[in-house]
Backbone as XML, in Angstrom:
<?xml version="1.0"?>
<chain id="A" units="angstrom">
  <residue number="1" name="UNK">
    <atom name="N" x="77.023" y="100.639" z="98.711"/>
    <atom name="CA" x="76.433" y="101.034" z="100.044"/>
    <atom name="C" x="75.226" y="101.904" z="99.744"/>
  </residue>
  <residue number="2" name="UNK">
    <atom name="N" x="74.140" y="101.533" z="100.375"/>
    <atom name="CA" x="72.844" y="102.209" z="100.229"/>
    <atom name="C" x="72.910" y="103.524" z="100.985"/>
  </residue>
  <residue number="3" name="UNK">
    <atom name="N" x="72.777" y="104.681" z="100.243"/>
    <atom name="CA" x="72.841" y="105.991" z="100.818"/>
    <atom name="C" x="71.836" y="106.233" z="101.871"/>
  </residue>
  <residue number="4" name="UNK">
    <atom name="N" x="70.648" y="105.775" z="101.605"/>
    <atom name="CA" x="69.500" y="106.007" z="102.637"/>
    <atom name="C" x="69.807" y="105.284" z="103.925"/>
  </residue>
  <residue number="5" name="UNK">
    <atom name="N" x="70.273" y="104.050" z="103.854"/>
    <atom name="CA" x="70.553" y="103.269" z="105.057"/>
    <atom name="C" x="71.746" y="103.865" z="105.762"/>
  </residue>
  <residue number="6" name="UNK">
    <atom name="N" x="72.742" y="104.261" z="104.993"/>
    <atom name="CA" x="73.961" y="104.911" z="105.663"/>
    <atom name="C" x="73.522" y="106.118" z="106.458"/>
  </residue>
  <residue number="7" name="UNK">
    <atom name="N" x="72.675" y="106.937" z="105.828"/>
    <atom name="CA" x="72.148" y="108.144" z="106.459"/>
    <atom name="C" x="71.322" y="107.717" z="107.766"/>
  </residue>
  <residue number="8" name="UNK">
    <atom name="N" x="70.518" y="106.767" z="107.570"/>
    <atom name="CA" x="69.622" y="106.396" z="108.702"/>
    <atom name="C" x="70.409" y="105.856" z="109.820"/>
  </residue>
  <residue number="9" name="UNK">
    <atom name="N" x="71.515" y="105.122" z="109.505"/>
    <atom name="CA" x="72.456" y="104.571" z="110.587"/>
    <atom name="C" x="73.139" y="105.731" z="111.345"/>
  </residue>
  <residue number="10" name="UNK">
    <atom name="N" x="73.672" y="106.599" z="110.588"/>
    <atom name="CA" x="74.428" y="107.722" z="111.223"/>
    <atom name="C" x="73.513" y="108.729" z="111.920"/>
  </residue>
  <residue number="11" name="UNK">
    <atom name="N" x="72.353" y="109.021" z="111.297"/>
    <atom name="CA" x="71.462" y="110.018" z="112.023"/>
    <atom name="C" x="70.755" y="109.317" z="113.159"/>
  </residue>
  <residue number="12" name="UNK">
    <atom name="N" x="70.536" y="107.994" z="113.145"/>
    <atom name="CA" x="69.830" y="107.354" z="114.227"/>
    <atom name="C" x="70.715" y="106.954" z="115.466"/>
  </residue>
  <residue number="13" name="UNK">
    <atom name="N" x="72.098" y="107.054" z="115.178"/>
    <atom name="CA" x="73.009" y="106.786" z="116.352"/>
    <atom name="C" x="72.931" y="107.877" z="117.336"/>
  </residue>
  <residue number="14" name="UNK">
    <atom name="N" x="72.998" y="107.442" z="118.582"/>
    <atom name="CA" x="72.856" y="108.409" z="119.703"/>
    <atom name="C" x="74.119" y="108.459" z="120.464"/>
  </residue>
  <residue number="15" name="UNK">
    <atom name="N" x="75.000" y="109.420" z="120.207"/>
    <atom name="CA" x="76.255" y="109.530" z="120.929"/>
    <atom name="C" x="76.006" y="109.841" z="122.403"/>
  </residue>
  <residue number="16" name="UNK">
    <atom name="N" x="76.778" y="109.215" z="123.212"/>
    <atom name="CA" x="76.697" y="109.316" z="124.746"/>
    <atom name="C" x="78.029" y="109.466" z="125.375"/>
  </residue>
  <residue number="17" name="UNK">
    <atom name="N" x="78.107" y="109.892" z="126.590"/>
    <atom name="CA" x="79.270" y="109.790" z="127.397"/>
    <atom name="C" x="79.020" y="108.809" z="128.462"/>
  </residue>
  <residue number="18" name="UNK">
    <atom name="N" x="80.120" y="108.113" z="128.885"/>
    <atom name="CA" x="79.862" y="107.086" z="129.855"/>
    <atom name="C" x="81.222" y="106.728" z="130.592"/>
  </residue>
  <residue number="19" name="UNK">
    <atom name="N" x="81.116" y="106.048" z="131.684"/>
    <atom name="CA" x="82.310" y="105.611" z="132.427"/>
    <atom name="C" x="82.111" y="104.128" z="132.645"/>
  </residue>
  <residue number="20" name="UNK">
    <atom name="N" x="83.204" y="103.382" z="132.501"/>
    <atom name="CA" x="83.103" y="101.956" z="132.687"/>
    <atom name="C" x="82.831" y="101.618" z="134.140"/>
  </residue>
  <residue number="21" name="UNK">
    <atom name="N" x="81.873" y="100.626" z="134.326"/>
    <atom name="CA" x="81.493" y="100.259" z="135.698"/>
    <atom name="C" x="82.656" y="99.688" z="136.391"/>
  </residue>
  <residue number="22" name="UNK">
    <atom name="N" x="83.513" y="98.906" z="135.732"/>
    <atom name="CA" x="84.659" y="98.245" z="136.356"/>
    <atom name="C" x="85.994" y="98.982" z="136.023"/>
  </residue>
  <residue number="23" name="UNK">
    <atom name="N" x="85.840" y="100.133" z="135.512"/>
    <atom name="CA" x="87.150" y="100.851" z="135.143"/>
    <atom name="C" x="87.809" y="101.381" z="136.348"/>
  </residue>
  <residue number="24" name="UNK">
    <atom name="N" x="89.029" y="101.618" z="136.262"/>
    <atom name="CA" x="89.783" y="102.133" z="137.345"/>
    <atom name="C" x="90.308" y="103.586" z="137.176"/>
  </residue>
  <residue number="25" name="UNK">
    <atom name="N" x="90.249" y="104.053" z="135.887"/>
    <atom name="CA" x="90.719" y="105.454" z="135.630"/>
    <atom name="C" x="89.729" y="106.581" z="135.979"/>
  </residue>
  <residue number="26" name="UNK">
    <atom name="N" x="88.421" y="106.206" z="135.961"/>
    <atom name="CA" x="87.363" y="107.188" z="136.075"/>
    <atom name="C" x="87.257" y="108.102" z="134.985"/>
  </residue>
  <residue number="27" name="UNK">
    <atom name="N" x="87.895" y="107.864" z="133.840"/>
    <atom name="CA" x="87.795" y="108.687" z="132.703"/>
    <atom name="C" x="86.455" y="108.558" z="132.003"/>
  </residue>
  <residue number="28" name="UNK">
    <atom name="N" x="86.052" y="109.637" z="131.424"/>
    <atom name="CA" x="84.812" y="109.725" z="130.631"/>
    <atom name="C" x="85.119" y="109.272" z="129.198"/>
  </residue>
  <residue number="29" name="UNK">
    <atom name="N" x="84.313" y="108.420" z="128.684"/>
    <atom name="CA" x="84.416" y="107.926" z="127.259"/>
    <atom name="C" x="83.283" y="108.484" z="126.480"/>
  </residue>
  <residue number="30" name="UNK">
    <atom name="N" x="83.477" y="108.708" z="125.210"/>
    <atom name="CA" x="82.477" y="109.176" z="124.280"/>
    <atom name="C" x="82.236" y="108.088" z="123.274"/>
  </residue>
  <residue number="31" name="UNK">
    <atom name="N" x="81.018" y="107.714" z="123.042"/>
    <atom name="CA" x="80.787" y="106.632" z="122.107"/>
    <atom name="C" x="79.277" y="106.369" z="121.880"/>
  </residue>
  <residue number="32" name="UNK">
    <atom name="N" x="79.045" y="105.129" z="121.631"/>
    <atom name="CA" x="77.550" y="104.674" z="121.302"/>
    <atom name="C" x="77.295" y="103.405" z="122.091"/>
  </residue>
  <residue number="33" name="UNK">
    <atom name="N" x="76.106" y="103.198" z="122.347"/>
    <atom name="CA" x="75.718" y="102.042" z="123.169"/>
    <atom name="C" x="75.310" y="100.922" z="122.108"/>
  </residue>
  <residue number="34" name="UNK">
    <atom name="N" x="76.024" y="99.842" z="122.252"/>
    <atom name="CA" x="75.819" y="98.728" z="121.314"/>
    <atom name="C" x="74.381" y="98.194" z="121.233"/>
  </residue>
  <residue number="35" name="UNK">
    <atom name="N" x="73.800" y="98.150" z="122.393"/>
    <atom name="CA" x="72.310" y="97.642" z="122.353"/>
    <atom name="C" x="71.385" y="98.639" z="121.613"/>
  </residue>
  <residue number="36" name="UNK">
    <atom name="N" x="71.771" y="99.933" z="121.729"/>
    <atom name="CA" x="70.979" y="100.976" z="120.901"/>
    <atom name="C" x="71.198" y="100.702" z="119.411"/>
  </residue>
  <residue number="37" name="UNK">
    <atom name="N" x="72.481" y="100.399" z="119.054"/>
    <atom name="CA" x="72.757" y="100.234" z="117.667"/>
    <atom name="C" x="72.087" y="98.929" z="117.147"/>
  </residue>
  <residue number="38" name="UNK">
    <atom name="N" x="71.999" y="97.944" z="118.004"/>
    <atom name="CA" x="71.265" y="96.706" z="117.624"/>
    <atom name="C" x="69.830" y="97.006" z="117.281"/>
  </residue>
  <residue number="39" name="UNK">
    <atom name="N" x="69.180" y="97.824" z="118.130"/>
    <atom name="CA" x="67.779" y="98.218" z="117.915"/>
    <atom name="C" x="67.701" y="99.028" z="116.585"/>
  </residue>
  <residue number="40" name="UNK">
    <atom name="N" x="68.546" y="100.024" z="116.506"/>
    <atom name="CA" x="68.563" y="100.849" z="115.349"/>
    <atom name="C" x="68.708" y="100.023" z="114.051"/>
  </residue>
  <residue number="41" name="UNK">
    <atom name="N" x="69.632" y="99.128" z="113.972"/>
    <atom name="CA" x="69.835" y="98.305" z="112.826"/>
    <atom name="C" x="68.510" y="97.549" z="112.412"/>
  </residue>
  <residue number="42" name="UNK">
    <atom name="N" x="67.901" y="97.012" z="113.406"/>
    <atom name="CA" x="66.512" y="96.411" z="113.167"/>
    <atom name="C" x="65.565" y="97.307" z="112.601"/>
  </residue>
  <residue number="43" name="UNK">
    <atom name="N" x="65.512" y="98.549" z="113.157"/>
    <atom name="CA" x="64.595" y="99.514" z="112.677"/>
    <atom name="C" x="64.773" y="99.963" z="111.273"/>
  </residue>
  <residue number="44" name="UNK">
    <atom name="N" x="66.022" y="99.974" z="110.804"/>
    <atom name="CA" x="66.334" y="100.468" z="109.418"/>
    <atom name="C" x="66.520" y="99.333" z="108.471"/>
  </residue>
  <residue number="45" name="UNK">
    <atom name="N" x="66.208" y="98.072" z="108.883"/>
    <atom name="CA" x="66.142" y="96.969" z="107.994"/>
    <atom name="C" x="67.451" y="96.311" z="107.779"/>
  </residue>
  <residue number="46" name="UNK">
    <atom name="N" x="68.453" y="96.411" z="108.638"/>
    <atom name="CA" x="69.751" y="95.782" z="108.538"/>
    <atom name="C" x="69.876" y="94.660" z="109.583"/>
  </residue>
  <residue number="47" name="UNK">
    <atom name="N" x="70.184" y="93.507" z="109.149"/>
    <atom name="CA" x="70.321" y="92.397" z="110.053"/>
    <atom name="C" x="71.676" y="92.664" z="110.835"/>
  </residue>
  <residue number="48" name="UNK">
    <atom name="N" x="71.537" y="92.741" z="112.211"/>
    <atom name="CA" x="72.670" y="93.002" z="113.042"/>
    <atom name="C" x="73.861" y="92.075" z="112.830"/>
  </residue>
  <residue number="49" name="UNK">
    <atom name="N" x="73.509" y="90.815" z="112.402"/>
    <atom name="CA" x="74.595" y="89.874" z="112.188"/>
    <atom name="C" x="75.295" y="90.212" z="110.868"/>
  </residue>
  <residue number="50" name="UNK">
    <atom name="N" x="74.749" y="90.888" z="110.035"/>
    <atom name="CA" x="75.374" y="91.329" z="108.733"/>
    <atom name="C" x="76.193" y="92.614" z="108.761"/>
  </residue>
  <residue number="51" name="UNK">
    <atom name="N" x="76.105" y="93.291" z="109.929"/>
    <atom name="CA" x="76.860" y="94.543" z="110.034"/>
    <atom name="C" x="77.984" y="94.334" z="110.949"/>
  </residue>
  <residue number="52" name="UNK">
    <atom name="N" x="79.215" y="94.354" z="110.400"/>
    <atom name="CA" x="80.404" y="93.926" z="111.126"/>
    <atom name="C" x="80.832" y="94.917" z="112.237"/>
  </residue>
  <residue number="53" name="UNK">
    <atom name="N" x="80.199" y="96.216" z="112.180"/>
    <atom name="CA" x="80.371" y="97.088" z="113.274"/>
    <atom name="C" x="79.731" y="96.764" z="114.641"/>
  </residue>
  <residue number="54" name="UNK">
    <atom name="N" x="78.840" y="95.783" z="114.570"/>
    <atom name="CA" x="78.089" y="95.385" z="115.758"/>
    <atom name="C" x="78.582" y="94.003" z="116.194"/>
  </residue>
  <residue number="55" name="UNK">
    <atom name="N" x="78.911" y="93.900" z="117.502"/>
    <atom name="CA" x="79.392" y="92.653" z="118.052"/>
    <atom name="C" x="78.492" y="92.179" z="119.173"/>
  </residue>
  <residue number="56" name="UNK">
    <atom name="N" x="78.002" y="90.871" z="119.102"/>
    <atom name="CA" x="77.187" y="90.317" z="120.192"/>
    <atom name="C" x="77.703" y="88.916" z="120.356"/>
  </residue>
  <residue number="57" name="UNK">
    <atom name="N" x="78.386" y="88.655" z="121.398"/>
    <atom name="CA" x="78.948" y="87.268" z="121.592"/>
    <atom name="C" x="78.416" y="86.716" z="122.872"/>
  </residue>
  <residue number="58" name="UNK">
    <atom name="N" x="78.176" y="85.426" z="122.885"/>
    <atom name="CA" x="77.733" y="84.793" z="124.146"/>
    <atom name="C" x="78.850" y="84.857" z="125.187"/>
  </residue>
  <residue number="59" name="UNK">
    <atom name="N" x="78.524" y="85.223" z="126.398"/>
    <atom name="CA" x="79.491" y="85.281" z="127.479"/>
    <atom name="C" x="79.790" y="83.900" z="127.964"/>
  </residue>
  <residue number="60" name="UNK">
    <atom name="N" x="81.048" y="83.581" z="128.142"/>
    <atom name="CA" x="81.486" y="82.286" z="128.593"/>
    <atom name="C" x="82.342" y="82.349" z="129.867"/>
  </residue>
  <residue number="61" name="UNK">
    <atom name="N" x="82.244" y="81.286" z="130.657"/>
    <atom name="CA" x="83.056" y="81.142" z="131.821"/>
    <atom name="C" x="83.851" y="79.853" z="131.819"/>
  </residue>
  <residue number="62" name="UNK">
    <atom name="N" x="85.015" y="79.816" z="132.372"/>
    <atom name="CA" x="85.855" y="78.661" z="132.381"/>
    <atom name="C" x="85.541" y="77.923" z="133.694"/>
  </residue>
  <residue number="63" name="UNK">
    <atom name="N" x="85.423" y="76.601" z="133.530"/>
    <atom name="CA" x="85.371" y="75.673" z="134.729"/>
    <atom name="C" x="86.683" y="75.759" z="135.507"/>
  </residue>
  <residue number="64" name="UNK">
    <atom name="N" x="86.666" y="76.029" z="136.818"/>
    <atom name="CA" x="87.891" y="76.156" z="137.575"/>
    <atom name="C" x="88.742" y="74.847" z="137.565"/>
  </residue>
  <residue number="65" name="UNK">
    <atom name="N" x="88.149" y="73.731" z="137.525"/>
    <atom name="CA" x="88.890" y="72.535" z="137.501"/>
    <atom name="C" x="89.376" y="72.139" z="136.129"/>
  </residue>
  <residue number="66" name="UNK">
    <atom name="N" x="88.591" y="72.169" z="135.142"/>
    <atom name="CA" x="88.887" y="71.655" z="133.849"/>
    <atom name="C" x="89.321" y="72.737" z="132.795"/>
  </residue>
  <residue number="67" name="UNK">
    <atom name="N" x="88.913" y="73.943" z="133.071"/>
    <atom name="CA" x="89.094" y="75.045" z="132.173"/>
    <atom name="C" x="88.163" y="75.015" z="131.014"/>
  </residue>
  <residue number="68" name="UNK">
    <atom name="N" x="87.247" y="74.045" z="131.001"/>
    <atom name="CA" x="86.222" y="73.992" z="129.918"/>
    <atom name="C" x="85.352" y="75.245" z="129.972"/>
  </residue>
  <residue number="69" name="UNK">
    <atom name="N" x="85.066" y="75.730" z="128.792"/>
    <atom name="CA" x="84.131" y="76.893" z="128.642"/>
    <atom name="C" x="82.709" y="76.478" z="128.610"/>
  </residue>
  <residue number="70" name="UNK">
    <atom name="N" x="81.891" y="77.298" z="129.306"/>
    <atom name="CA" x="80.392" y="76.986" z="129.241"/>
    <atom name="C" x="79.770" y="78.355" z="129.160"/>
  </residue>
  <residue number="71" name="UNK">
    <atom name="N" x="78.600" y="78.452" z="128.564"/>
    <atom name="CA" x="77.863" y="79.699" z="128.461"/>
    <atom name="C" x="77.420" y="80.223" z="129.890"/>
  </residue>
  <residue number="72" name="UNK">
    <atom name="N" x="77.493" y="81.547" z="130.049"/>
    <atom name="CA" x="76.940" y="82.149" z="131.313"/>
    <atom name="C" x="75.471" y="82.370" z="131.057"/>
  </residue>
  <residue number="73" name="UNK">
    <atom name="N" x="74.715" y="81.954" z="131.952"/>
    <atom name="CA" x="73.178" y="82.107" z="131.942"/>
    <atom name="C" x="72.660" y="83.119" z="132.947"/>
  </residue>
  <residue number="74" name="UNK">
    <atom name="N" x="71.610" y="83.803" z="132.635"/>
    <atom name="CA" x="71.005" y="84.629" z="133.648"/>
    <atom name="C" x="70.092" y="83.830" z="134.507"/>
  </residue>
  <residue number="75" name="UNK">
    <atom name="N" x="69.429" y="84.436" z="135.484"/>
    <atom name="CA" x="68.599" y="83.720" z="136.531"/>
    <atom name="C" x="67.463" y="83.013" z="135.878"/>
  </residue>
  <residue number="76" name="UNK">
    <atom name="N" x="67.112" y="83.368" z="134.628"/>
    <atom name="CA" x="65.938" y="82.689" z="133.978"/>
    <atom name="C" x="66.553" y="81.563" z="133.017"/>
  </residue>
  <residue number="77" name="UNK">
    <atom name="N" x="67.806" y="81.377" z="133.041"/>
    <atom name="CA" x="68.385" y="80.344" z="132.136"/>
    <atom name="C" x="68.706" y="80.770" z="130.702"/>
  </residue>
  <residue number="78" name="UNK">
    <atom name="N" x="68.620" y="82.133" z="130.481"/>
    <atom name="CA" x="68.897" y="82.630" z="129.145"/>
    <atom name="C" x="70.355" y="82.987" z="129.041"/>
  </residue>
  <residue number="79" name="UNK">
    <atom name="N" x="70.906" y="82.860" z="127.792"/>
    <atom name="CA" x="72.352" y="83.149" z="127.640"/>
    <atom name="C" x="72.577" y="84.719" z="127.881"/>
  </residue>
  <residue number="80" name="UNK">
    <atom name="N" x="73.721" y="84.974" z="128.462"/>
    <atom name="CA" x="74.162" y="86.352" z="128.696"/>
    <atom name="C" x="75.161" y="86.687" z="127.574"/>
  </residue>
  <residue number="81" name="UNK">
    <atom name="N" x="74.982" y="87.977" z="126.988"/>
    <atom name="CA" x="75.850" y="88.348" z="125.880"/>
    <atom name="C" x="76.774" y="89.440" z="126.292"/>
  </residue>
  <residue number="82" name="UNK">
    <atom name="N" x="77.889" y="89.561" z="125.546"/>
    <atom name="CA" x="78.768" y="90.612" z="125.710"/>
    <atom name="C" x="78.613" y="91.429" z="124.354"/>
  </residue>
  <residue number="83" name="UNK">
    <atom name="N" x="78.422" y="92.734" z="124.505"/>
    <atom name="CA" x="78.174" y="93.523" z="123.340"/>
    <atom name="C" x="79.429" y="94.520" z="123.130"/>
  </residue>
  <residue number="84" name="UNK">
    <atom name="N" x="79.541" y="94.826" z="121.907"/>
    <atom name="CA" x="80.652" y="95.756" z="121.595"/>
    <atom name="C" x="80.412" y="96.401" z="120.162"/>
  </residue>
  <residue number="85" name="UNK">
    <atom name="N" x="81.141" y="97.421" z="119.836"/>
    <atom name="CA" x="81.133" y="98.060" z="118.517"/>
    <atom name="C" x="82.569" y="98.087" z="117.962"/>
  </residue>
  <residue number="86" name="UNK">
    <atom name="N" x="82.629" y="97.968" z="116.639"/>
    <atom name="CA" x="83.839" y="98.172" z="115.964"/>
    <atom name="C" x="83.655" y="99.496" z="115.310"/>
  </residue>
  <residue number="87" name="UNK">
    <atom name="N" x="84.196" y="100.620" z="115.837"/>
    <atom name="CA" x="83.908" y="101.945" z="115.390"/>
    <atom name="C" x="84.448" y="102.160" z="113.975"/>
  </residue>
  <residue number="88" name="UNK">
    <atom name="N" x="85.542" y="101.463" z="113.582"/>
    <atom name="CA" x="86.059" y="101.644" z="112.254"/>
    <atom name="C" x="85.003" y="101.268" z="111.113"/>
  </residue>
  <residue number="89" name="UNK">
    <atom name="N" x="84.122" y="100.407" z="111.440"/>
    <atom name="CA" x="83.064" y="99.980" z="110.522"/>
    <atom name="C" x="82.077" y="101.090" z="110.259"/>
  </residue>
  <residue number="90" name="UNK">
    <atom name="N" x="82.064" y="102.113" z="111.100"/>
    <atom name="CA" x="81.137" y="103.280" z="111.003"/>
    <atom name="C" x="81.786" y="104.388" z="110.012"/>
  </residue>
  <residue number="91" name="UNK">
    <atom name="N" x="83.047" y="104.214" z="109.657"/>
    <atom name="CA" x="83.674" y="105.254" z="108.832"/>
    <atom name="C" x="83.013" y="105.202" z="107.414"/>
  </residue>
  <residue number="92" name="UNK">
    <atom name="N" x="82.894" y="104.197" z="106.814"/>
    <atom name="CA" x="82.295" y="104.167" z="105.400"/>
    <atom name="C" x="80.886" y="104.749" z="105.382"/>
  </residue>
  <residue number="93" name="UNK">
    <atom name="N" x="79.993" y="104.422" z="106.309"/>
    <atom name="CA" x="78.703" y="105.147" z="106.244"/>
    <atom name="C" x="78.856" y="106.616" z="106.482"/>
  </residue>
  <residue number="94" name="UNK">
    <atom name="N" x="79.746" y="107.004" z="107.336"/>
    <atom name="CA" x="80.030" y="108.413" z="107.575"/>
    <atom name="C" x="80.488" y="109.202" z="106.255"/>
  </residue>
  <residue number="95" name="UNK">
    <atom name="N" x="81.318" y="108.540" z="105.526"/>
    <atom name="CA" x="81.897" y="108.987" z="104.261"/>
    <atom name="C" x="80.758" y="109.134" z="103.281"/>
  </residue>
  <residue number="96" name="UNK">
    <atom name="N" x="79.945" y="108.104" z="103.187"/>
    <atom name="CA" x="78.807" y="108.067" z="102.241"/>
    <atom name="C" x="77.852" y="109.286" z="102.515"/>
  </residue>
  <residue number="97" name="UNK">
    <atom name="N" x="77.548" y="109.471" z="103.838"/>
    <atom name="CA" x="76.677" y="110.491" z="104.188"/>
    <atom name="C" x="77.301" y="111.880" z="103.936"/>
  </residue>
  <residue number="98" name="UNK">
    <atom name="N" x="78.532" y="112.045" z="104.177"/>
    <atom name="CA" x="79.205" y="113.385" z="103.801"/>
    <atom name="C" x="79.266" y="113.556" z="102.388"/>
  </residue>
  <residue number="99" name="UNK">
    <atom name="N" x="79.420" y="112.629" z="101.567"/>
    <atom name="CA" x="79.473" y="112.748" z="100.173"/>
    <atom name="C" x="78.081" y="113.208" z="99.710"/>
  </residue>
  <residue number="100" name="UNK">
    <atom name="N" x="77.003" y="112.527" z="100.217"/>
    <atom name="CA" x="75.677" y="112.915" z="99.897"/>
    <atom name="C" x="75.375" y="114.361" z="100.281"/>
  </residue>
  <residue number="101" name="UNK">
    <atom name="N" x="75.767" y="114.739" z="101.412"/>
    <atom name="CA" x="75.524" y="116.138" z="101.874"/>
    <atom name="C" x="76.323" y="117.057" z="100.952"/>
  </residue>
  <residue number="102" name="UNK">
    <atom name="N" x="77.532" y="116.719" z="100.620"/>
    <atom name="CA" x="78.297" y="117.667" z="99.799"/>
    <atom name="C" x="77.587" y="117.892" z="98.356"/>
  </residue>
  <residue number="103" name="UNK">
    <atom name="N" x="77.061" y="116.757" z="97.812"/>
    <atom name="CA" x="76.313" y="116.938" z="96.554"/>
    <atom name="C" x="75.113" y="117.836" z="96.725"/>
  </residue>
  <residue number="104" name="UNK">
    <atom name="N" x="74.478" y="117.676" z="97.800"/>
    <atom name="CA" x="73.260" y="118.473" z="98.132"/>
    <atom name="C" x="73.755" y="119.979" z="98.292"/>
  </residue>
  <residue number="105" name="UNK">
    <atom name="N" x="74.810" y="120.195" z="99.004"/>
    <atom name="CA" x="75.324" y="121.558" z="99.274"/>
    <atom name="C" x="75.651" y="122.187" z="97.911"/>
  </residue>
  <residue number="106" name="UNK">
    <atom name="N" x="76.415" y="121.401" z="97.010"/>
    <atom name="CA" x="76.838" y="121.900" z="95.702"/>
    <atom name="C" x="75.575" y="122.289" z="94.826"/>
  </residue>
  <residue number="107" name="UNK">
    <atom name="N" x="74.633" y="121.379" z="94.874"/>
    <atom name="CA" x="73.357" y="121.626" z="94.153"/>
    <atom name="C" x="72.582" y="122.924" z="94.656"/>
  </residue>
  <residue number="108" name="UNK">
    <atom name="N" x="72.538" y="123.062" z="95.992"/>
    <atom name="CA" x="71.918" y="124.215" z="96.537"/>
    <atom name="C" x="72.549" y="125.536" z="96.253"/>
  </residue>
  <residue number="109" name="UNK">
    <atom name="N" x="73.980" y="125.465" z="96.225"/>
    <atom name="CA" x="74.678" y="126.610" z="95.950"/>
    <atom name="C" x="74.602" y="126.990" z="94.549"/>
  </residue>
  <residue number="110" name="UNK">
    <atom name="N" x="74.529" y="126.052" z="93.608"/>
    <atom name="CA" x="74.274" y="126.328" z="92.197"/>
    <atom name="C" x="72.909" y="126.952" z="91.986"/>
  </residue>
  <residue number="111" name="UNK">
    <atom name="N" x="71.955" y="126.414" z="92.599"/>
    <atom name="CA" x="70.577" y="126.907" z="92.587"/>
    <atom name="C" x="70.523" y="128.344" z="93.081"/>
  </residue>
  <residue number="112" name="UNK">
    <atom name="N" x="71.152" y="128.549" z="94.177"/>
    <atom name="CA" x="71.172" y="129.940" z="94.752"/>
    <atom name="C" x="71.821" y="130.881" z="93.853"/>
  </residue>
  <residue number="113" name="UNK">
    <atom name="N" x="72.978" y="130.462" z="93.256"/>
    <atom name="CA" x="73.695" y="131.299" z="92.352"/>
    <atom name="C" x="72.805" y="131.711" z="91.109"/>
  </residue>
  <residue number="114" name="UNK">
    <atom name="N" x="72.099" y="130.713" z="90.635"/>
    <atom name="CA" x="71.100" y="131.019" z="89.498"/>
    <atom name="C" x="70.035" y="131.935" z="89.838"/>
  </residue>
  <residue number="115" name="UNK">
    <atom name="N" x="69.472" y="131.776" z="91.086"/>
    <atom name="CA" x="68.419" y="132.643" z="91.577"/>
    <atom name="C" x="68.988" y="134.059" z="91.775"/>
  </residue>
  <residue number="116" name="UNK">
    <atom name="N" x="70.207" y="134.242" z="92.354"/>
    <atom name="CA" x="70.776" y="135.493" z="92.526"/>
    <atom name="C" x="71.019" y="136.136" z="91.213"/>
  </residue>
  <residue number="117" name="UNK">
    <atom name="N" x="71.403" y="135.440" z="90.181"/>
    <atom name="CA" x="71.662" y="135.984" z="88.834"/>
    <atom name="C" x="70.322" y="136.475" z="88.346"/>
  </residue>
  <residue number="118" name="UNK">
    <atom name="N" x="69.231" y="135.633" z="88.463"/>
    <atom name="CA" x="67.958" y="135.959" z="87.979"/>
    <atom name="C" x="67.423" y="137.259" z="88.698"/>
  </residue>
  <residue number="119" name="UNK">
    <atom name="N" x="67.667" y="137.316" z="89.924"/>
    <atom name="CA" x="67.177" y="138.471" z="90.784"/>
    <atom name="C" x="67.969" y="139.685" z="90.379"/>
  </residue>
  <residue number="120" name="UNK">
    <atom name="N" x="69.272" y="139.543" z="90.142"/>
    <atom name="CA" x="70.124" y="140.683" z="89.701"/>
    <atom name="C" x="69.652" y="141.221" z="88.400"/>
  </residue>
  <residue number="121" name="UNK">
    <atom name="N" x="69.241" y="140.292" z="87.408"/>
    <atom name="CA" x="68.759" y="140.722" z="86.101"/>
    <atom name="C" x="67.458" y="141.466" z="86.182"/>
  </residue>
  <residue number="122" name="UNK">
    <atom name="N" x="66.625" y="141.070" z="87.169"/>
    <atom name="CA" x="65.301" y="141.723" z="87.322"/>
    <atom name="C" x="65.428" y="143.059" z="87.947"/>
  </residue>
  <residue number="123" name="UNK">
    <atom name="N" x="66.398" y="143.218" z="88.811"/>
    <atom name="CA" x="66.577" y="144.515" z="89.519"/>
    <atom name="C" x="67.608" y="145.443" z="88.844"/>
  </residue>
  <residue number="124" name="UNK">
    <atom name="N" x="68.208" y="144.928" z="87.831"/>
    <atom name="CA" x="69.260" y="145.793" z="87.148"/>
    <atom name="C" x="70.631" y="145.721" z="87.850"/>
  </residue>
  <residue number="125" name="UNK">
    <atom name="N" x="70.715" y="144.929" z="88.881"/>
    <atom name="CA" x="72.030" y="144.746" z="89.572"/>
    <atom name="C" x="72.823" y="143.630" z="88.927"/>
  </residue>
  <residue number="126" name="UNK">
    <atom name="N" x="74.141" y="143.799" z="88.871"/>
    <atom name="CA" x="74.962" y="142.783" z="88.304"/>
    <atom name="C" x="76.072" y="142.391" z="89.326"/>
  </residue>
</chain>
């Protein structure tokens, strides 16, 4: 997994709170907007069809008589899509990013320790 893209994905994601339009509980959900993730994937050079965390499926309706499925079209005749996210697919990029951050923290702590040792030697403090 590319560390740069994993970081771009996680840092570019915009967490939101929302309520389902057709929900009955009125509960607030925390999550991401699938359409925003689709745009983000394009911006960071990942084909949305290649990222299993993003779902975009043509919406279908069943004929009342035959039960046959046909695509739902908008007023301009374009297909309507249902969007979703598989949040479990975001775990690996999160882990990759945390690992990179930890390496950086470790490096910065080591650098700080060396600088403190150098400063202590210059001032006579140990």
